[in-house]
TIRO-946787 format. One record per residue (C-alpha): residue number from 1; chain; y, z, x. Coordinates in nm, 3 decimals, always signed. Each point is the difference from the previous one (the first is absolute). Layout:
N
R  nr kette   north      up    east
R NUM     A       Y       Z       X
...
//
This chain:
379
R  nr kette   north      up    east
R   1     A  +5.976 +10.017  -0.869
R   2     A  +0.065  -0.087  +0.360
R   3     A  +0.206  -0.309  +0.059
R   4     A  -0.190  -0.302  +0.129
R   5     A  +0.202  -0.194  +0.257
R   6     A  -0.006  -0.376  +0.024
R   7     A  -0.078  +0.022  +0.373
R   8     A  -0.073  +0.260  +0.268
R   9     A  -0.066  -0.069  +0.368
R  10     A  -0.330  +0.128  +0.140
R  11     A  +0.112  +0.230  +0.281
R  12     A  -0.176  +0.302  +0.149
R  13     A  -0.088  +0.210  +0.302
R  14     A  -0.082  -0.297  +0.224
R  15     A  +0.353  -0.138  -0.037
R  16     A  +0.150  +0.345  +0.071
R  17     A  -0.207  +0.034  +0.315
R  18     A  +0.096  -0.347  +0.119
R  19     A  +0.368  +0.085  -0.046
R  20     A  -0.042  +0.327  +0.190
R  21     A  -0.156  -0.187  +0.293
R  22     A  +0.298  -0.235  +0.020
R  23     A  +0.249  +0.288  -0.013
R  24     A  -0.190  +0.180  +0.275
R  25     A  -0.001  -0.314  +0.215
R  26     A  +0.380  -0.009  +0.008
R  27     A  +0.004  -0.373  -0.078
R  28     A  +0.105  -0.037  -0.363
R  29     A  +0.190  -0.331  +0.007
R  30     A  -0.163  -0.343  +0.022
R  31     A  -0.267  +0.025  +0.269
R  32     A  -0.375  +0.018  +0.061
R  33     A  -0.099  +0.099  -0.354
R  34     A  +0.198  -0.293  -0.138
R  35     A  -0.174  -0.238  +0.240
R  36     A  -0.339  +0.142  -0.102
R  37     A  +0.085  -0.038  -0.369
R  38     A  +0.105  -0.362  +0.055
R  39     A  -0.325  -0.080  +0.178
R  40     A  -0.214  +0.171  -0.265
R  41     A  +0.185  -0.165  -0.289
R  42     A  -0.028  -0.346  +0.157
R  43     A  -0.373  +0.050  +0.047
R  44     A  -0.046  +0.120  -0.358
R  45     A  +0.194  -0.298  -0.141
R  46     A  -0.174  -0.256  +0.226
R  47     A  +0.324  -0.118  +0.164
R  48     A  +0.099  -0.024  +0.365
R  49     A  +0.332  +0.182  -0.003
R  50     A  +0.157  +0.286  -0.195
R  51     A  +0.356  +0.125  +0.049
R  52     A  +0.097  +0.333  -0.155
R  53     A  +0.338  +0.030  -0.170
R  54     A  +0.209  +0.255  -0.184
R  55     A  -0.085  -0.146  -0.343
R  56     A  -0.155  -0.303  -0.166
R  57     A  +0.350  -0.127  -0.071
R  58     A  +0.092  +0.000  +0.369
R  59     A  -0.339  -0.152  +0.085
R  60     A  +0.069  -0.276  -0.255
R  61     A  +0.345  -0.059  +0.148
R  62     A  -0.154  -0.029  +0.349
R  63     A  -0.267  -0.234  -0.140
R  64     A  +0.265  -0.238  -0.133
R  65     A  +0.194  +0.009  +0.326
R  66     A  -0.298  -0.084  +0.220
R  67     A  -0.100  -0.271  -0.251
R  68     A  +0.337  -0.166  +0.064
R  69     A  +0.186  +0.077  -0.325
R  70     A  +0.377  -0.005  +0.048
R  71     A  +0.321  +0.022  -0.198
R  72     A  +0.035  -0.279  -0.255
R  73     A  -0.374  -0.051  -0.044
R  74     A  -0.187  +0.029  -0.329
R  75     A  -0.299  +0.234  -0.021
R  76     A  -0.225  -0.018  -0.306
R  77     A  -0.098  +0.344  -0.130
R  78     A  -0.147  +0.136  -0.323
R  79     A  +0.252  +0.177  -0.219
R  80     A  -0.297  +0.208  -0.123
R  81     A  +0.006  +0.239  +0.296
R  82     A  +0.183  +0.303  +0.131
R  83     A  +0.353  -0.104  +0.086
R  84     A  -0.062  +0.034  +0.375
R  85     A  -0.185  -0.334  -0.008
R  86     A  +0.323  -0.177  -0.098
R  87     A  +0.218  +0.225  +0.216
R  88     A  -0.171  -0.092  +0.328
R  89     A  +0.119  -0.364  +0.006
R  90     A  +0.337  +0.105  -0.142
R  91     A  +0.056  +0.227  +0.303
R  92     A  -0.027  -0.311  +0.219
R  93     A  +0.245  -0.203  -0.206
R  94     A  -0.278  -0.207  -0.155
R  95     A  -0.027  -0.059  -0.374
R  96     A  -0.295  +0.137  -0.200
R  97     A  -0.120  -0.269  -0.241
R  98     A  -0.210  +0.156  -0.273
R  99     A  -0.335  -0.144  -0.105
R 100     A  -0.202  +0.101  -0.305
R 101     A  -0.342  +0.166  +0.019
R 102     A  -0.332  -0.044  -0.177
R 103     A  -0.100  +0.236  -0.280
R 104     A  -0.339  +0.108  +0.130
R 105     A  +0.105  +0.139  +0.339
R 106     A  +0.377  +0.021  -0.009
R 107     A  +0.011  -0.212  +0.317
R 108     A  +0.171  -0.326  +0.087
R 109     A  -0.203  -0.320  +0.010
R 110     A  +0.044  -0.319  +0.200
R 111     A  +0.099  -0.187  -0.318
R 112     A  +0.269  +0.255  -0.088
R 113     A  +0.137  -0.004  +0.354
R 114     A  +0.005  -0.378  +0.016
R 115     A  +0.223  -0.013  -0.308
R 116     A  +0.279  +0.189  +0.178
R 117     A  -0.017  -0.143  +0.352
R 118     A  +0.328  -0.140  +0.133
R 119     A  +0.091  -0.202  +0.307
R 120     A  +0.118  +0.329  +0.153
R 121     A  -0.326  +0.190  -0.053
R 122     A  -0.129  +0.132  +0.333
R 123     A  -0.233  +0.277  -0.116
R 124     A  -0.197  +0.135  -0.295
R 125     A  -0.063  +0.369  -0.057
R 126     A  -0.321  +0.041  -0.202
R 127     A  -0.076  +0.350  -0.130
R 128     A  -0.335  +0.171  -0.067
R 129     A  +0.150  +0.176  -0.300
R 130     A  -0.132  +0.350  -0.063
R 131     A  -0.278  -0.069  +0.250
R 132     A  -0.127  -0.301  -0.196
R 133     A  -0.087  -0.270  +0.258
R 134     A  +0.186  -0.327  -0.035
R 135     A  -0.169  -0.339  +0.024
R 136     A  +0.119  -0.084  +0.350
R 137     A  -0.180  -0.325  +0.087
R 138     A  +0.198  -0.234  -0.235
R 139     A  +0.322  +0.153  +0.135
R 140     A  -0.130  -0.038  +0.356
R 141     A  -0.064  -0.372  -0.052
R 142     A  +0.339  -0.056  -0.161
R 143     A  +0.186  +0.179  +0.280
R 144     A  -0.191  -0.184  +0.270
R 145     A  +0.079  -0.336  -0.161
R 146     A  +0.371  +0.079  -0.018
R 147     A  +0.049  +0.199  +0.319
R 148     A  +0.099  +0.315  -0.193
R 149     A  -0.080  +0.352  +0.126
R 150     A  -0.238  +0.199  -0.220
R 151     A  +0.088  +0.369  -0.002
R 152     A  -0.225  +0.243  -0.187
R 153     A  +0.156  +0.311  -0.149
R 154     A  -0.315  +0.212  +0.006
R 155     A  +0.192  +0.323  -0.059
R 156     A  -0.251  +0.128  -0.256
R 157     A  -0.313  -0.173  +0.126
R 158     A  -0.163  +0.194  +0.284
R 159     A  -0.368  -0.001  -0.096
R 160     A  +0.015  -0.307  -0.226
R 161     A  -0.203  -0.309  +0.088
R 162     A  +0.034  -0.377  -0.030
R 163     A  -0.303  -0.227  +0.037
R 164     A  -0.199  +0.290  +0.143
R 165     A  +0.254  +0.093  +0.269
R 166     A  +0.294  +0.242  +0.008
R 167     A  +0.316  -0.147  -0.150
R 168     A  +0.289  -0.090  +0.227
R 169     A  -0.182  -0.183  +0.276
R 170     A  +0.046  -0.349  -0.144
R 171     A  +0.379  +0.010  -0.011
R 172     A  +0.219  -0.080  +0.300
R 173     A  +0.126  +0.357  -0.006
R 174     A  -0.050  +0.293  -0.240
R 175     A  +0.180  +0.325  -0.078
R 176     A  -0.154  +0.329  -0.116
R 177     A  +0.132  +0.323  -0.152
R 178     A  -0.107  +0.358  +0.068
R 179     A  +0.222  +0.159  -0.265
R 180     A  -0.161  +0.292  -0.191
R 181     A  -0.063  -0.226  -0.303
R 182     A  -0.238  -0.206  +0.216
R 183     A  -0.363  +0.087  +0.080
R 184     A  +0.064  +0.043  +0.372
R 185     A  +0.316  +0.202  +0.054
R 186     A  +0.202  +0.125  +0.296
R 187     A  +0.279  +0.138  -0.220
R 188     A  +0.214  -0.302  +0.076
R 189     A  -0.089  -0.283  +0.233
R 190     A  -0.132  -0.353  +0.009
R 191     A  -0.183  -0.257  +0.209
R 192     A  +0.033  -0.367  +0.090
R 193     A  -0.319  -0.192  +0.076
R 194     A  -0.043  -0.350  +0.142
R 195     A  -0.233  -0.210  +0.210
R 196     A  +0.297  -0.150  +0.186
R 197     A  +0.045  +0.184  +0.332
R 198     A  +0.357  -0.124  +0.053
R 199     A  +0.107  +0.118  -0.346
R 200     A  -0.160  +0.340  +0.058
R 201     A  +0.169  +0.037  +0.339
R 202     A  +0.341  -0.086  -0.142
R 203     A  -0.047  +0.235  -0.296
R 204     A  -0.080  +0.284  +0.244
R 205     A  +0.325  -0.064  +0.187
R 206     A  +0.213  -0.042  -0.311
R 207     A  -0.118  +0.326  -0.161
R 208     A  +0.122  +0.183  +0.313
R 209     A  +0.353  -0.137  +0.038
R 210     A  -0.143  -0.315  +0.167
R 211     A  -0.050  +0.186  +0.328
R 212     A  -0.214  -0.181  +0.253
R 213     A  -0.148  +0.334  +0.113
R 214     A  -0.177  +0.215  -0.259
R 215     A  +0.068  +0.370  -0.052
R 216     A  -0.353  +0.075  +0.118
R 217     A  +0.064  -0.183  +0.328
R 218     A  +0.334  +0.175  +0.053
R 219     A  -0.122  +0.350  -0.080
R 220     A  -0.322  -0.050  +0.195
R 221     A  +0.189  -0.071  +0.321
R 222     A  +0.162  +0.255  +0.228
R 223     A  +0.259  -0.262  +0.091
R 224     A  +0.046  -0.196  -0.318
R 225     A  +0.049  -0.377  +0.037
R 226     A  +0.332  -0.150  -0.107
R 227     A  -0.026  -0.141  -0.352
R 228     A  +0.170  -0.319  -0.122
R 229     A  +0.086  -0.123  -0.348
R 230     A  -0.048  -0.372  -0.056
R 231     A  +0.097  -0.002  -0.369
R 232     A  +0.126  +0.231  -0.270
R 233     A  -0.284  +0.225  -0.112
R 234     A  -0.066  +0.286  -0.239
R 235     A  -0.119  +0.357  -0.010
R 236     A  -0.313  -0.055  -0.210
R 237     A  -0.237  +0.230  +0.190
R 238     A  -0.285  +0.214  -0.129
R 239     A  -0.045  +0.351  +0.140
R 240     A  -0.320  +0.135  +0.153
R 241     A  +0.007  +0.268  -0.270
R 242     A  -0.039  -0.271  -0.264
R 243     A  -0.255  -0.194  +0.204
R 244     A  -0.219  +0.308  +0.046
R 245     A  -0.018  +0.040  -0.377
R 246     A  -0.061  -0.373  -0.034
R 247     A  -0.303  +0.013  +0.229
R 248     A  -0.159  +0.271  -0.215
R 249     A  +0.085  -0.186  -0.319
R 250     A  -0.142  -0.325  +0.134
R 251     A  -0.334  +0.171  +0.063
R 252     A  -0.003  +0.102  -0.368
R 253     A  +0.114  -0.334  -0.142
R 254     A  -0.341  -0.145  -0.091
R 255     A  -0.090  +0.320  -0.184
R 256     A  +0.331  -0.009  -0.187
R 257     A  -0.059  -0.360  -0.108
R 258     A  -0.351  +0.079  -0.122
R 259     A  +0.122  +0.294  -0.209
R 260     A  +0.289  -0.196  -0.151
R 261     A  -0.227  -0.286  -0.095
R 262     A  -0.235  +0.246  -0.172
R 263     A  +0.289  +0.145  -0.201
R 264     A  +0.132  -0.348  -0.081
R 265     A  -0.343  -0.094  -0.136
R 266     A  +0.007  +0.304  -0.229
R 267     A  +0.339  -0.107  -0.137
R 268     A  -0.119  -0.355  -0.061
R 269     A  -0.316  +0.118  -0.175
R 270     A  +0.199  +0.234  -0.224
R 271     A  +0.254  -0.266  -0.103
R 272     A  -0.230  -0.302  -0.006
R 273     A  -0.016  -0.029  -0.379
R 274     A  +0.348  +0.129  -0.079
R 275     A  +0.202  -0.267  -0.178
R 276     A  +0.341  -0.046  +0.158
R 277     A  -0.075  +0.131  +0.349
R 278     A  -0.067  -0.216  +0.305
R 279     A  -0.111  +0.169  +0.322
R 280     A  +0.047  -0.106  +0.359
R 281     A  -0.323  -0.126  +0.154
R 282     A  -0.126  -0.170  +0.313
R 283     A  +0.055  -0.375  +0.030
R 284     A  -0.309  -0.207  +0.079
R 285     A  +0.112  -0.054  +0.361
R 286     A  +0.061  +0.361  +0.105
R 287     A  +0.000  +0.373  -0.065
R 288     A  +0.290  +0.234  -0.066
R 289     A  +0.052  +0.342  +0.153
R 290     A  +0.162  +0.092  -0.337
R 291     A  +0.307  +0.148  +0.161
R 292     A  +0.125  -0.019  -0.357
R 293     A  -0.203  -0.029  -0.318
R 294     A  +0.214  -0.182  -0.251
R 295     A  -0.056  -0.097  -0.360
R 296     A  +0.189  -0.249  -0.211
R 297     A  +0.091  +0.122  -0.349
R 298     A  -0.032  -0.300  -0.230
R 299     A  +0.154  -0.041  -0.349
R 300     A  -0.332  +0.087  -0.171
R 301     A  +0.013  +0.355  +0.139
R 302     A  +0.132  +0.259  -0.241
R 303     A  +0.281  +0.109  +0.237
R 304     A  +0.221  -0.196  +0.233
R 305     A  +0.019  +0.086  +0.367
R 306     A  +0.296  +0.239  -0.029
R 307     A  -0.155  +0.201  -0.283
R 308     A  -0.331  +0.020  +0.186
R 309     A  +0.181  +0.138  +0.304
R 310     A  +0.161  +0.261  -0.225
R 311     A  -0.339  +0.090  -0.150
R 312     A  -0.152  +0.045  +0.346
R 313     A  +0.296  +0.212  +0.111
R 314     A  -0.039  +0.221  -0.310
R 315     A  -0.360  +0.055  +0.113
R 316     A  +0.122  +0.104  +0.348
R 317     A  -0.113  -0.326  +0.156
R 318     A  +0.235  -0.176  +0.240
R 319     A  -0.028  -0.378  -0.027
R 320     A  +0.250  -0.258  +0.121
R 321     A  +0.148  -0.324  -0.124
R 322     A  -0.157  -0.303  +0.164
R 323     A  +0.138  -0.194  +0.293
R 324     A  +0.371  -0.080  -0.017
R 325     A  +0.155  -0.345  -0.024
R 326     A  +0.248  -0.024  +0.287
R 327     A  +0.194  -0.286  -0.158
R 328     A  +0.095  +0.226  -0.291
R 329     A  +0.165  +0.255  +0.229
R 330     A  +0.377  +0.011  +0.047
R 331     A  -0.044  -0.037  +0.375
R 332     A  -0.110  -0.362  -0.052
R 333     A  +0.207  -0.095  -0.301
R 334     A  +0.179  -0.329  +0.057
R 335     A  -0.126  -0.070  +0.350
R 336     A  -0.377  +0.036  -0.021
R 337     A  -0.096  -0.361  +0.054
R 338     A  -0.198  -0.026  -0.323
R 339     A  -0.091  -0.362  -0.056
R 340     A  -0.280  +0.024  -0.256
R 341     A  -0.083  +0.205  -0.310
R 342     A  -0.202  +0.316  +0.063
R 343     A  -0.175  +0.065  -0.334
R 344     A  -0.313  +0.169  +0.136
R 345     A  +0.204  +0.225  +0.227
R 346     A  +0.220  +0.109  -0.288
R 347     A  -0.295  +0.057  -0.233
R 348     A  -0.195  +0.209  +0.252
R 349     A  +0.306  +0.202  +0.096
R 350     A  +0.070  +0.079  -0.366
R 351     A  -0.356  +0.078  -0.109
R 352     A  -0.201  +0.151  +0.286
R 353     A  -0.042  +0.359  +0.105
R 354     A  -0.174  +0.176  +0.288
R 355     A  -0.252  +0.273  -0.079
R 356     A  -0.086  +0.297  +0.226
R 357     A  -0.238  -0.092  +0.280
R 358     A  -0.051  +0.184  +0.329
R 359     A  -0.284  +0.122  +0.216
R 360     A  -0.015  +0.357  -0.129
R 361     A  +0.041  -0.088  -0.368
R 362     A  -0.284  +0.187  -0.171
R 363     A  -0.202  -0.177  -0.266
R 364     A  +0.096  +0.260  -0.262
R 365     A  +0.365  -0.075  +0.080
R 366     A  -0.060  -0.372  -0.030
R 367     A  -0.172  +0.066  -0.332
R 368     A  +0.322  +0.163  -0.121
R 369     A  +0.191  -0.315  +0.092
R 370     A  -0.256  -0.218  -0.177
R 371     A  +0.005  +0.216  -0.311
R 372     A  +0.379  -0.007  -0.015
R 373     A  +0.006  -0.378  +0.016
R 374     A  -0.279  -0.039  -0.255
R 375     A  +0.168  +0.242  -0.240
R 376     A  +0.324  -0.195  +0.034
R 377     A  -0.186  -0.312  -0.107
R 378     A  -0.164  +0.172  -0.293
R 379     A  -0.347  -0.021  +0.156
//
């Protein structure tokens, strides 16, 4: 049997041709394609400004900087997330304070965040985990009442919706990932989005060493203007090679979301009556792009999560353990800022797994995955 991967990016001839055009143009660093990608992404996400970056992690770091987070501050984050969510405030000398998540979506709630707020909290990072939209409005109200910045880590969520609109627009600033595990990929790369023009302008400067003259302005002039550096910046730029791929991928995003939702529906239908399995599903306030399709393996199931992973692997099916708990990692042992129990986080981390789901997954391949899971449960 052929191995079924947990994820494959949907790349083809159109992306190859876009790359060839950039190479032929001679402008492969950050330039006109990047600007076009930013404009197109902002329009797709219904926000005013988009700033391309080298990764979601660097975009998240820029988001915290422009939101005013500084060394010594506390930033509330979910532990139930890839470790980059906690790393971004740590890079700035701020302390990640871990909040628990709700079972249904794996996302933080306003109640969970409120339990861990401190007098040093200046920002909250709320994550759309696995593409599952978070309930933003209660967080928005809480942040507005307290003067706290609301940052959305939408790394996985391009194509997900909240209250009928694309996710990300309701936060003060959001960060996005274009890693190959995501629907829309540029190989590596990320994006910051915001409706605040001053924050967008500063993020553009900071990603390019804080120069007051952009590379496009310098290279577009025969006599380049003298640049100045008003603060310490970073090299967080995206290349035009990446942006060219991103433009093609963005045009395919709606089709990718539709296909993933169809496949997710097939999984849910197959496992609906299986005792001991709980599937990810849309919350009442939004729709997921199903960047990941995860299931929770409950005690009633015949196998625990680890043995089910082994069974799938024996059937040449590559699944993955569910989302990590950052507070359990050595990197944050002893200085993580934990101030509340995290029982849901620890349960989901221990008992969830991610099943194969990608645009070109054939239904007969998905049926193999379904059969393997059902056989493991004795169905």
